[in-house]
Backbone as numpy.savetxt, mean C-alpha at the origin, in Angstrom:
# Nx Ny Nz CAx CAy CAz Cx Cy Cz
1.43 20.51 8.24 2.12 20.27 9.57 2.97 18.89 9.56
4.20 19.13 10.05 5.03 17.88 9.97 4.70 16.86 11.27
4.46 15.61 10.92 4.04 14.66 11.80 5.19 14.14 12.64
5.10 14.07 13.98 6.27 13.52 14.67 6.06 12.04 14.78
7.24 11.48 15.19 7.28 9.99 15.34 6.17 9.39 16.17
5.68 10.11 17.31 4.59 9.66 18.09 3.30 9.60 17.34
3.04 10.65 16.59 1.93 10.68 15.65 1.85 9.55 14.79
2.91 9.46 14.00 3.10 8.40 12.79 2.87 7.03 13.59
3.30 6.84 14.85 3.19 5.46 15.46 1.82 5.34 16.28
0.80 6.35 16.25 -0.16 6.36 17.03 -1.01 5.16 16.95
-1.26 4.92 15.71 -2.18 3.69 15.61 -1.49 2.30 15.85
-0.32 2.33 15.63 0.71 1.25 15.99 0.60 0.96 17.32
0.52 2.02 18.25 0.78 1.96 19.65 -0.50 1.99 20.40
-1.58 2.17 19.77 -2.98 2.19 20.47 -3.43 0.93 21.15
-2.77 -0.18 20.95 -2.98 -1.58 21.56 -1.73 -1.77 22.33
-1.86 -2.21 23.50 -0.78 -2.54 24.36 -0.16 -3.84 24.09
-0.82 -4.62 23.44 -0.53 -5.83 22.78 0.26 -5.74 21.55
0.86 -4.70 21.20 1.52 -4.56 19.89 2.58 -5.41 19.83
2.93 -6.21 18.53 4.07 -6.99 18.56 4.91 -6.23 17.50
6.02 -5.84 17.99 7.20 -5.22 17.18 7.97 -6.27 16.44
7.92 -6.18 15.17 8.86 -7.19 14.55 10.21 -6.56 13.99
10.45 -5.27 14.31 11.73 -4.69 13.96 12.63 -4.83 15.14
13.94 -4.81 14.98 14.85 -5.17 15.92 15.25 -3.84 16.49
15.27 -2.64 16.01 15.62 -1.38 16.56 14.87 -0.32 16.11
14.63 0.73 16.92 13.92 2.13 16.38 14.62 2.74 15.26
16.02 2.46 15.14 16.79 2.92 14.17 16.72 2.31 12.82
16.08 1.31 12.67 15.92 0.42 11.45 15.27 1.21 10.33
15.67 1.04 9.11 15.20 1.84 7.88 13.73 1.53 7.66
13.14 0.40 8.31 11.79 0.01 8.15 11.37 -0.59 9.37
10.14 -0.06 10.01 9.68 -0.54 11.18 8.42 -1.39 10.97
8.38 -2.52 11.58 7.20 -3.32 11.27 6.47 -3.78 12.70
5.29 -3.50 12.78 4.30 -3.84 13.94 3.17 -4.61 13.72
2.65 -5.24 14.53 1.38 -6.11 14.31 0.59 -5.81 15.71
-0.74 -5.25 15.64 -1.54 -5.16 16.84 -2.20 -6.46 16.95
-2.79 -6.71 18.14 -3.60 -7.89 18.59 -4.74 -8.10 17.66
-5.30 -7.06 17.22 -6.46 -7.11 16.37 -6.01 -7.27 14.90
-4.86 -7.54 14.55 -4.27 -7.90 13.19 -4.07 -6.69 12.32
-3.78 -5.76 12.83 -3.45 -4.49 12.01 -1.94 -4.39 11.79
-1.33 -4.72 10.75 0.15 -4.50 10.55 0.39 -3.20 9.92
1.65 -2.69 10.30 2.07 -1.45 9.90 3.46 -1.47 9.51
3.84 -1.13 8.32 5.21 -1.01 7.83 5.37 0.54 7.65
6.39 0.85 8.47 6.76 2.40 8.40 8.13 2.85 7.91
8.21 3.50 6.80 9.52 3.83 6.35 10.13 4.84 7.38
11.39 4.45 7.77 12.01 5.21 8.92 13.38 5.76 8.71
13.61 5.91 7.49 14.91 6.41 6.99 14.95 7.99 6.90
14.50 8.57 8.12 14.09 9.86 8.26 15.21 11.01 7.74
16.40 10.64 8.02 17.62 11.58 7.66 17.90 11.60 6.15
17.31 10.67 5.37 17.37 10.52 3.96 15.94 10.75 3.21
14.93 11.43 4.10 13.64 11.50 3.61 13.07 10.32 3.09
13.39 9.28 3.84 12.65 8.05 3.43 13.25 7.60 2.00
14.12 7.94 1.41 14.46 7.64 0.17 14.97 5.92 0.23
14.50 5.29 -0.81 14.57 3.71 -0.48 16.15 3.38 -1.38
16.63 2.40 -0.82 17.78 1.82 -1.47 17.74 0.37 -1.42
18.75 -0.46 -1.68 18.59 -1.97 -1.79 18.29 -2.51 -0.35
18.73 -1.95 0.67 18.41 -2.42 1.93 16.89 -2.24 2.31
16.31 -0.96 1.98 14.94 -0.76 2.24 14.05 -1.76 1.40
14.39 -1.88 -0.02 13.63 -2.82 -0.71 13.65 -4.18 -0.23
14.91 -4.64 0.05 14.92 -5.88 0.70 14.20 -6.16 1.95
14.31 -5.21 2.87 13.45 -5.24 4.01 11.96 -5.26 3.96
11.50 -4.31 3.04 10.14 -4.43 2.79 9.69 -5.61 2.20
10.34 -6.17 1.39 10.07 -7.49 0.74 10.02 -8.60 1.69
11.00 -8.58 2.79 11.01 -9.65 3.66 9.79 -9.71 4.62
9.37 -8.31 5.00 8.35 -8.27 5.83 6.88 -8.55 5.19
6.93 -8.21 4.01 5.65 -8.70 3.24 5.51 -10.01 3.08
6.59 -10.82 2.93 6.69 -12.29 2.81 6.20 -12.96 4.06
6.63 -12.38 5.15 6.48 -12.88 6.39 5.09 -12.66 6.82
4.52 -11.31 6.59 3.11 -10.89 7.00 2.09 -11.73 6.15
2.33 -11.95 4.97 1.34 -12.68 4.12 1.08 -14.23 4.46
2.08 -14.74 5.15 1.76 -16.08 5.65 1.21 -16.15 7.02
0.81 -14.90 7.60 0.23 -15.09 8.96 -1.37 -14.94 8.74
-1.93 -15.87 9.43 -3.44 -15.94 9.22 -4.30 -14.71 9.97
-3.40 -14.09 11.00 -4.10 -12.99 11.88 -3.96 -11.73 11.25
-3.36 -11.53 10.24 -3.24 -10.23 9.59 -4.63 -9.89 8.90
-5.26 -8.69 9.31 -6.46 -8.24 8.57 -6.34 -6.90 7.82
-5.24 -6.09 8.11 -5.10 -4.86 7.41 -3.65 -4.48 7.51
-3.22 -4.04 6.33 -1.79 -3.57 6.32 -1.68 -2.13 6.05
-0.99 -1.42 6.53 -0.79 0.09 6.61 0.59 0.38 6.13
0.79 1.10 5.00 2.18 1.46 4.64 2.23 3.13 4.86
3.09 3.44 5.88 3.28 4.86 6.18 4.64 5.27 6.27
4.97 6.42 6.83 6.42 6.92 7.06 6.59 7.79 8.21
7.66 7.65 8.99 7.97 8.60 9.78 8.76 9.78 9.35
8.81 10.88 10.11 9.61 12.11 9.66 8.55 12.95 8.63
9.33 13.82 7.90 8.72 14.91 7.24 8.08 14.35 5.87
8.65 13.57 5.28 8.18 13.08 3.95 7.87 11.59 3.88
6.81 11.25 3.14 6.59 9.75 2.81 7.77 9.12 2.24
8.02 9.53 1.05 9.58 9.19 0.46 9.92 9.88 -0.62
11.29 10.21 -0.70 11.82 10.91 -1.89 12.00 10.22 -2.97
11.77 8.91 -2.87 11.90 8.02 -4.16 13.27 7.23 -3.86
14.00 6.95 -4.91 15.27 6.34 -4.93 16.33 7.12 -4.39
17.24 6.50 -3.51 18.32 7.19 -2.95 19.32 7.39 -4.17
19.74 8.80 -4.31 20.64 9.07 -5.37 21.89 8.24 -5.35
22.54 8.27 -4.33 23.80 7.77 -3.97 23.76 6.12 -4.45
22.66 5.43 -4.06 22.35 4.17 -4.39 22.36 4.08 -6.10
21.50 5.00 -6.62 21.49 4.95 -7.98 22.80 5.22 -8.85
23.68 6.23 -8.16 24.84 6.35 -8.64 25.74 5.09 -8.63
25.68 4.35 -7.43 26.44 3.28 -7.57 26.05 2.17 -8.44
24.68 2.12 -8.73 24.25 1.13 -9.52 24.71 1.32 -10.99
24.86 2.91 -11.34 25.26 3.26 -12.61 26.49 2.64 -13.08
27.39 2.43 -12.00 28.69 2.07 -12.20 28.80 0.50 -12.34
27.65 -0.19 -12.34 27.57 -1.77 -12.40 27.24 -2.07 -13.70
27.38 -3.43 -13.96 26.96 -3.94 -15.30 25.34 -3.92 -15.60
25.09 -4.28 -16.79 23.62 -4.30 -17.13 22.93 -5.54 -16.40
23.72 -6.71 -16.29 23.10 -7.77 -15.55 22.82 -7.37 -13.99
23.80 -6.70 -13.53 23.58 -6.42 -12.05 22.51 -5.40 -11.86
22.44 -4.49 -12.61 21.29 -3.61 -12.47 20.02 -4.25 -12.83
19.93 -5.30 -13.76 18.65 -5.94 -14.15 18.17 -6.83 -12.68
19.35 -7.39 -12.07 19.08 -8.08 -10.90 18.48 -7.02 -9.84
19.14 -5.95 -9.78 18.63 -5.04 -8.63 17.28 -4.52 -8.94
16.97 -4.23 -10.23 15.64 -3.68 -10.55 14.56 -4.76 -10.41
15.00 -6.04 -10.60 13.99 -7.02 -10.30 13.56 -7.25 -8.79
14.46 -6.92 -8.09 13.88 -7.03 -6.53 12.98 -5.86 -6.42
13.15 -4.64 -6.96 12.04 -3.76 -6.81 10.69 -4.25 -7.32
10.93 -4.72 -8.76 9.83 -5.29 -9.28 9.06 -6.29 -8.40
9.76 -7.19 -7.67 9.18 -8.21 -6.95 8.43 -7.58 -5.78
9.11 -6.39 -5.29 8.41 -5.74 -4.08 7.21 -5.25 -4.45
7.01 -4.54 -5.57 5.85 -3.88 -6.04 4.68 -5.07 -6.21
5.13 -6.17 -6.83 4.20 -7.19 -7.26 3.68 -7.70 -5.71
4.68 -8.06 -4.81 4.22 -8.54 -3.54 3.14 -7.56 -2.83
3.31 -6.38 -2.89 2.45 -5.29 -2.33 1.08 -5.30 -3.12
1.26 -5.38 -4.32 -0.02 -5.25 -5.20 -0.80 -6.44 -5.04
-0.28 -7.64 -4.81 -1.03 -8.83 -4.65 -1.15 -9.29 -3.09
-0.85 -8.40 -2.20 -0.98 -8.71 -0.75 -2.38 -9.25 -0.50
-2.63 -10.15 0.29 -3.97 -10.94 0.28 -4.85 -10.16 1.23
-4.53 -9.34 2.06 -5.39 -8.48 2.82 -5.46 -7.15 2.40
-6.45 -6.27 2.76 -6.47 -4.81 2.42 -5.14 -4.05 2.75
-4.88 -3.17 1.86 -3.71 -2.35 2.19 -4.10 -0.88 2.10
-3.46 -0.07 2.88 -3.79 1.30 3.02 -2.48 2.13 2.97
-2.34 3.06 2.04 -1.18 3.96 2.02 -1.51 5.32 2.77
-0.74 5.78 3.69 -0.86 6.93 4.45 0.25 7.93 4.20
-0.19 8.89 3.33 0.94 9.81 2.76 0.90 11.24 3.31
2.15 11.75 3.47 2.31 13.18 3.88 3.62 13.51 3.24
3.84 14.87 3.17 5.17 15.42 2.61 5.34 14.96 1.20
6.52 14.57 0.71 6.89 14.32 -0.57 6.71 12.77 -0.93
6.07 12.50 -2.03 6.03 11.06 -2.41 6.53 11.06 -4.03
7.85 10.86 -4.16 8.35 11.09 -5.46 8.86 9.77 -6.00
8.92 9.68 -7.50 9.45 8.51 -8.08 8.77 7.19 -7.80
9.72 6.25 -7.16 9.29 4.92 -6.92 8.24 4.90 -5.70
8.14 6.04 -4.91 7.16 6.05 -3.92 5.78 5.99 -4.41
5.63 6.59 -5.69 4.24 6.54 -6.30 3.97 5.29 -6.71
4.86 4.51 -7.14 4.59 3.00 -7.35 4.05 2.35 -6.22
4.77 2.48 -5.00 4.12 1.69 -3.83 2.74 2.15 -3.46
2.38 3.51 -3.65 1.10 3.98 -3.44 0.15 3.30 -4.41
0.38 3.36 -5.62 -0.45 2.73 -6.70 -0.73 1.19 -6.37
0.30 0.48 -5.62 -0.02 -0.81 -5.51 -1.02 -0.93 -4.34
-1.28 -0.01 -3.45 -2.11 -0.26 -2.25 -3.54 -0.14 -2.67
-4.41 -0.71 -1.89 -5.84 -0.55 -2.41 -6.35 0.69 -1.91
-6.12 1.25 -0.91 -6.74 2.62 -0.49 -5.56 3.58 -0.11
-5.49 4.83 -0.53 -4.52 5.81 -0.27 -5.16 7.07 0.18
-4.65 7.56 1.38 -5.11 8.85 1.86 -3.83 9.72 2.09
-4.19 11.13 1.97 -2.98 11.98 2.07 -3.45 13.28 2.67
-2.36 13.88 3.11 -2.75 15.37 3.74 -2.70 16.29 2.64
-3.30 17.36 2.63 -3.54 18.36 1.62 -2.09 18.94 1.01
-1.06 18.95 2.01 0.08 19.52 1.52 1.14 18.67 0.87
0.74 17.36 0.69 1.53 16.33 0.28 1.79 16.71 -1.35
3.08 16.36 -1.79 3.50 16.60 -3.24 3.94 15.32 -3.78
3.51 15.32 -5.22 3.76 14.12 -5.93 4.63 14.33 -7.25
5.43 13.48 -7.64 6.23 13.63 -8.87 6.83 12.48 -9.49
6.57 12.13 -10.57 7.36 11.16 -11.45 8.72 11.78 -12.08
9.76 11.93 -11.34 10.78 12.77 -11.46 12.03 12.13 -12.37
11.85 10.95 -12.67 12.91 10.07 -13.17 13.61 10.72 -14.43
12.81 11.34 -15.35 13.37 11.67 -16.73 14.24 12.88 -16.45
14.25 13.56 -15.36 15.14 14.68 -15.01 16.57 14.17 -14.82
16.72 12.92 -14.48 17.84 12.16 -14.17 18.44 11.30 -15.46
17.69 11.54 -16.39 17.97 10.64 -17.55 17.63 9.30 -17.51
16.41 9.04 -16.54 15.91 7.69 -16.15 14.64 7.60 -16.73
14.05 6.49 -16.42 12.53 6.41 -16.78 11.81 5.60 -15.67
10.47 5.67 -15.25 9.86 5.10 -14.14 9.61 3.75 -14.55
10.38 2.78 -15.00 10.16 1.70 -15.57 9.48 0.56 -14.73
10.05 0.26 -13.60 9.35 -0.99 -12.84 8.03 -0.44 -12.23
7.88 0.85 -11.95 6.55 1.22 -11.36 5.66 1.62 -12.54
6.05 1.64 -13.70 5.23 1.94 -14.78 3.84 1.23 -14.90
3.79 -0.05 -14.84 2.66 -0.83 -15.02 1.53 -0.44 -13.85
1.88 -0.01 -12.83 1.15 0.26 -11.75 0.62 1.64 -11.79
1.49 2.60 -12.14 1.07 4.03 -12.25 0.12 4.14 -13.55
0.48 3.39 -14.77 -0.48 3.63 -15.92 -1.81 2.94 -15.47
-1.91 1.78 -14.87 -2.95 1.18 -14.46 -4.01 2.03 -13.67
-3.20 2.93 -12.82 -3.95 3.66 -11.90 -4.56 5.10 -12.58
-3.65 5.71 -13.28 -4.05 7.01 -13.77 -4.22 7.07 -15.40
-4.09 5.78 -15.91 -4.34 5.69 -17.40 -3.15 6.23 -18.25
-3.01 5.78 -19.36 -1.77 6.17 -20.16 -1.78 7.45 -20.71
-2.90 8.08 -20.83 -3.01 9.59 -21.32 -2.42 10.48 -20.22
-2.81 10.37 -19.06 -2.34 11.15 -17.85 -0.71 10.62 -17.59
-0.47 9.40 -17.73 0.87 8.79 -17.51 1.78 9.59 -18.37
1.46 9.66 -19.92 2.29 10.32 -20.74 2.67 11.84 -20.20
1.73 12.60 -19.72 2.05 13.83 -19.35 2.89 13.95 -18.18
2.65 13.25 -17.06 3.44 13.36 -15.85 4.66 12.57 -15.83
4.77 11.54 -16.79 5.99 10.92 -16.91 7.20 11.87 -17.72
6.48 12.57 -18.65 7.25 13.22 -19.57 7.78 14.57 -18.95
6.71 15.37 -18.28 7.24 16.64 -17.79 7.75 16.69 -16.48
7.67 15.62 -15.78 8.26 15.37 -14.34 7.84 16.63 -13.45
6.56 16.99 -13.73 6.26 18.26 -12.89 5.50 17.61 -11.61
5.71 18.50 -10.61 5.04 18.22 -9.37 3.63 18.59 -9.29
2.89 17.72 -8.56 1.48 18.01 -8.45 0.95 17.71 -7.03
-0.15 18.41 -6.63 -0.65 18.33 -5.40 -1.46 17.15 -5.00
-2.04 17.03 -3.81 -2.94 16.05 -3.37 -4.30 16.20 -4.04
-4.55 17.33 -4.44 -5.90 17.58 -5.06 -5.87 17.01 -6.59
-4.66 17.10 -7.15 -4.62 16.61 -8.44 -4.42 15.20 -8.37
-3.58 14.72 -7.52 -3.39 13.19 -7.30 -4.87 12.45 -6.99
-5.75 13.23 -6.24 -7.12 12.64 -6.14 -7.81 12.59 -7.36
-7.76 13.60 -8.20 -8.40 13.59 -9.57 -7.81 12.60 -10.44
-6.56 12.22 -10.43 -5.95 11.38 -11.21 -6.33 9.72 -10.64
-6.71 9.77 -9.54 -7.18 8.32 -9.00 -5.96 7.67 -8.16
-4.96 8.51 -7.92 -3.89 8.00 -7.05 -4.30 7.89 -5.59
-4.96 9.09 -5.15 -5.38 9.32 -3.81 -6.83 9.10 -3.58
-7.45 8.47 -2.71 -8.83 8.52 -2.52 -9.35 9.58 -1.81
-8.68 9.88 -0.65 -9.30 10.98 0.29 -8.15 11.93 0.66
-8.45 13.16 0.81 -7.49 14.17 1.16 -8.03 14.88 2.54
-7.12 15.11 3.45 -7.56 16.04 4.53 -6.42 17.05 4.77
-6.81 17.97 5.41 -6.07 19.28 5.49 -4.91 18.93 6.55
-5.40 18.46 7.77 -4.38 18.36 8.87 -4.03 16.76 9.00
-2.76 16.53 9.42 -2.32 15.07 9.67 -3.12 14.34 10.50
-3.62 15.05 11.58 -4.54 14.43 12.73 -5.75 13.88 11.92
-6.23 14.67 10.93 -7.46 14.26 10.26 -7.33 13.05 9.37
-5.99 12.94 8.93 -5.91 11.54 8.08 -5.61 10.51 9.11
-5.25 10.56 10.23 -5.36 9.65 11.27 -6.62 9.07 11.55
-7.41 10.06 11.62 -9.03 9.69 11.98 -9.57 8.95 10.90
-9.20 9.36 9.71 -9.78 8.79 8.55 -9.08 7.38 8.30
-7.88 7.21 8.74 -7.26 5.84 8.74 -8.20 4.86 9.76
-8.34 5.45 10.89 -9.15 4.70 11.82 -10.53 4.29 11.37
-11.04 5.16 10.61 -12.44 4.94 9.98 -12.26 3.80 9.11
-11.33 3.82 8.24 -11.17 2.79 7.20 -10.83 1.35 7.78
-10.01 1.48 8.76 -9.64 0.04 9.67 -11.00 -0.42 10.31
-11.69 0.43 10.73 -12.96 0.03 11.40 -13.78 -0.75 10.39
-13.79 -0.09 9.03 -14.88 -0.55 8.11 -14.39 -1.94 7.82
-12.97 -1.98 7.40 -12.41 -3.36 7.11 -12.53 -4.51 8.03
-12.36 -4.22 9.34 -12.46 -5.15 10.27 -13.90 -5.71 10.59
-14.87 -4.97 9.85 -16.14 -5.40 9.99 -16.61 -6.28 8.79
-15.60 -6.62 7.98 -15.95 -7.32 6.77 -15.22 -8.72 6.97
-15.89 -9.72 6.19 -15.17 -11.05 5.99 -13.70 -10.85 5.50
-12.70 -11.52 6.27 -11.42 -11.57 5.76 -11.33 -12.28 4.47
-12.15 -13.49 4.49 -12.05 -14.30 3.15 -12.56 -13.69 2.07
-13.73 -12.96 2.39 -14.37 -12.25 1.23 -13.47 -10.98 0.78
-12.75 -10.29 1.82 -11.90 -9.17 1.26 -10.81 -9.91 0.40
-10.20 -10.76 0.67 -9.22 -11.46 -0.09 -9.56 -11.61 -1.46
-10.86 -12.44 -1.55 -11.19 -12.81 -2.86 -11.85 -11.58 -3.60
-12.35 -10.59 -3.04 -12.66 -9.28 -3.61 -11.62 -8.68 -4.20
-10.41 -8.66 -3.59 -9.30 -8.05 -4.12 -8.86 -8.89 -5.44
-8.83 -10.20 -5.37 -8.60 -11.11 -6.45 -9.39 -10.78 -7.63
-10.65 -10.56 -7.30 -11.76 -10.30 -8.22 -11.58 -9.23 -9.07
-11.12 -8.05 -8.43 -10.69 -6.74 -9.02 -9.51 -7.05 -10.01
-8.44 -7.84 -9.61 -7.37 -8.14 -10.64 -7.99 -8.84 -11.72
-8.68 -9.90 -11.60 -9.23 -10.72 -12.56 -10.06 -9.88 -13.56
-10.78 -9.06 -13.01 -11.70 -8.28 -14.07 -11.06 -7.27 -14.80
-10.01 -6.74 -14.16 -9.07 -5.70 -14.90 -8.22 -6.34 -16.10
-7.86 -7.64 -15.75 -6.96 -8.25 -16.76 -7.62 -9.19 -17.88
-8.96 -9.15 -17.73 -9.74 -10.10 -18.73 -10.97 -9.45 -19.40
-11.00 -9.75 -20.62 -12.17 -9.05 -21.38 -13.44 -9.90 -20.86
-14.54 -9.23 -20.94 -15.94 -9.77 -20.45 -16.28 -10.78 -21.55
-16.07 -11.94 -21.49 -16.56 -13.21 -22.26 -17.13 -14.24 -21.49
-17.31 -15.31 -22.21 -17.93 -16.49 -21.59 -16.96 -16.89 -20.46
-15.79 -17.08 -20.71 -14.79 -17.53 -19.73 -14.99 -16.57 -18.39
-14.92 -15.35 -18.55 -15.10 -14.52 -17.32 -16.40 -14.73 -16.69
-17.45 -14.83 -17.46 -18.76 -15.20 -16.77 -18.80 -16.39 -16.01
-18.29 -17.38 -16.68 -18.34 -18.72 -15.78 -17.44 -18.62 -14.58
-16.30 -18.01 -14.76 -15.43 -17.82 -13.59 -16.11 -16.96 -12.42
-16.57 -15.97 -12.79 -17.43 -15.02 -11.73 -18.43 -15.84 -11.05
-19.25 -16.57 -12.00 -20.48 -17.41 -11.61 -19.92 -18.44 -10.56
-18.67 -19.21 -10.86 -18.42 -20.03 -10.03 -17.86 -19.47 -8.61
-17.20 -18.29 -8.77 -16.66 -17.61 -7.46 -17.79 -17.24 -6.48
-18.99 -16.76 -7.10 -20.05 -16.39 -6.09 -20.73 -17.73 -5.61
-20.89 -18.68 -6.28 -21.47 -19.99 -6.04 -20.66 -20.56 -4.88
-19.31 -20.68 -5.05 -18.39 -21.27 -3.99 -18.47 -20.45 -2.63
-18.38 -19.04 -2.69 -18.36 -18.32 -1.38 -19.61 -18.33 -0.81
-20.77 -18.47 -1.51 -22.13 -18.65 -0.84 -22.17 -19.87 0.14
-21.57 -20.87 -0.23 -21.64 -22.14 0.65 -20.42 -22.34 1.54
-19.38 -21.13 1.40 -18.33 -21.16 2.31 -18.65 -20.97 3.86
-17.75 -21.28 4.72 -18.11 -20.91 6.05 -18.23 -19.47 6.31
-17.50 -18.64 5.61 -17.72 -17.17 5.81 -18.94 -16.78 5.35
-19.21 -17.31 4.11 -20.58 -16.90 3.33 -21.79 -17.33 4.16
-21.81 -18.50 4.58 -22.77 -19.07 5.64 -22.90 -18.11 6.80
-21.83 -17.99 7.42 -21.97 -17.26 8.75 -22.35 -15.59 8.61
-21.90 -14.97 7.42 -22.45 -13.68 7.04 -23.81 -13.67 6.88
-24.44 -14.43 6.14 -25.81 -14.45 5.92 -26.61 -14.85 7.06
-26.13 -15.81 7.87 -26.88 -16.17 9.18 -26.85 -14.91 10.18
-25.81 -14.32 10.18 -25.75 -13.18 11.14 -26.57 -12.03 10.65
-26.70 -11.79 9.52 -27.43 -10.81 8.96 -28.88 -11.10 9.45
-29.45 -12.28 9.09 -30.90 -12.65 9.45 -31.03 -12.73 10.97
-29.88 -13.19 11.66 -30.07 -13.03 13.15 -29.93 -11.63 13.88
-29.63 -10.67 13.17 -29.45 -9.34 13.41 -28.28 -9.23 14.33
-27.09 -9.85 14.26 -25.92 -9.73 14.96 -24.71 -9.64 14.23
-23.63 -9.22 14.76 -22.27 -9.08 14.06 -21.96 -10.46 13.72
-21.26 -10.61 12.64 -20.70 -11.96 12.20 -19.47 -12.18 13.11
-19.01 -13.48 13.17 -17.91 -13.76 14.05 -16.73 -12.99 13.75
-16.31 -12.66 12.38 -15.21 -12.06 12.21 -15.14 -10.51 12.44
-16.21 -10.03 12.74 -16.50 -8.52 13.10 -15.83 -8.03 14.21
-15.21 -6.90 14.14 -14.60 -6.35 15.36 -15.79 -5.99 16.34
-17.09 -5.91 15.88 -18.08 -5.53 16.85 -18.79 -6.85 17.49
-18.12 -8.01 17.10 -18.61 -9.32 17.65 -18.18 -9.42 19.08
-19.02 -9.79 19.80 -18.59 -10.12 21.35 -18.36 -11.57 21.42
């Protein structure tokens, strides 16, 4: 089922105090923040199937930089309006870049690389909400999010080689997510695969048949995340990155021991333990009165 604009905006509009950071409903990317700190970035280039170009990349980058400076952001959702999550790179944009110099192309590609890095290292939990097609660079965005959910009808494809290109900037994130063995297959064949396969590959965590069911699942994940310590969530994300990039040696053992020692005596660590023994929600929890 094709989600409507109102469905895609449902979570963003559930709070009457939602702050709209976009200037117009016609913008290529919409950004909103609810009173409870739920930020949503919605791809909104519907007539182009949310294919991204230099403007979309620049706008996403700008919003990510703004949002990560805000202490009130608890969760970031990456979603899309219209029929598809994203068709990948805009072919007219790619054609125009092919007519420019190597240096200009390098500068352009660096902007996408920076976007992926900003999303991958965003300090609060990120959730990708996918429906329709998610092709090419869109897979990179999904692999940079902490949690990914999709409708059963969603389709995925690393289609670059069909155009004589390669998924270069998204490569590190895709390979980290699905492993080199699977990356070799799907990068070389450019075959489409469904949500079930995407879940088996580790790209998607949860699949639901209907779009409304994915919205319910999204609400569930948000509720879970809002019950957890914001400080601990940020440090847990950093811990995952650290452990993935470091062999298990004396240095890693010392670093992780220092991390747990420091957070135990931190304000959030103290509040969390005290709340547990007092049998009450901690101060940061959505259940706290």
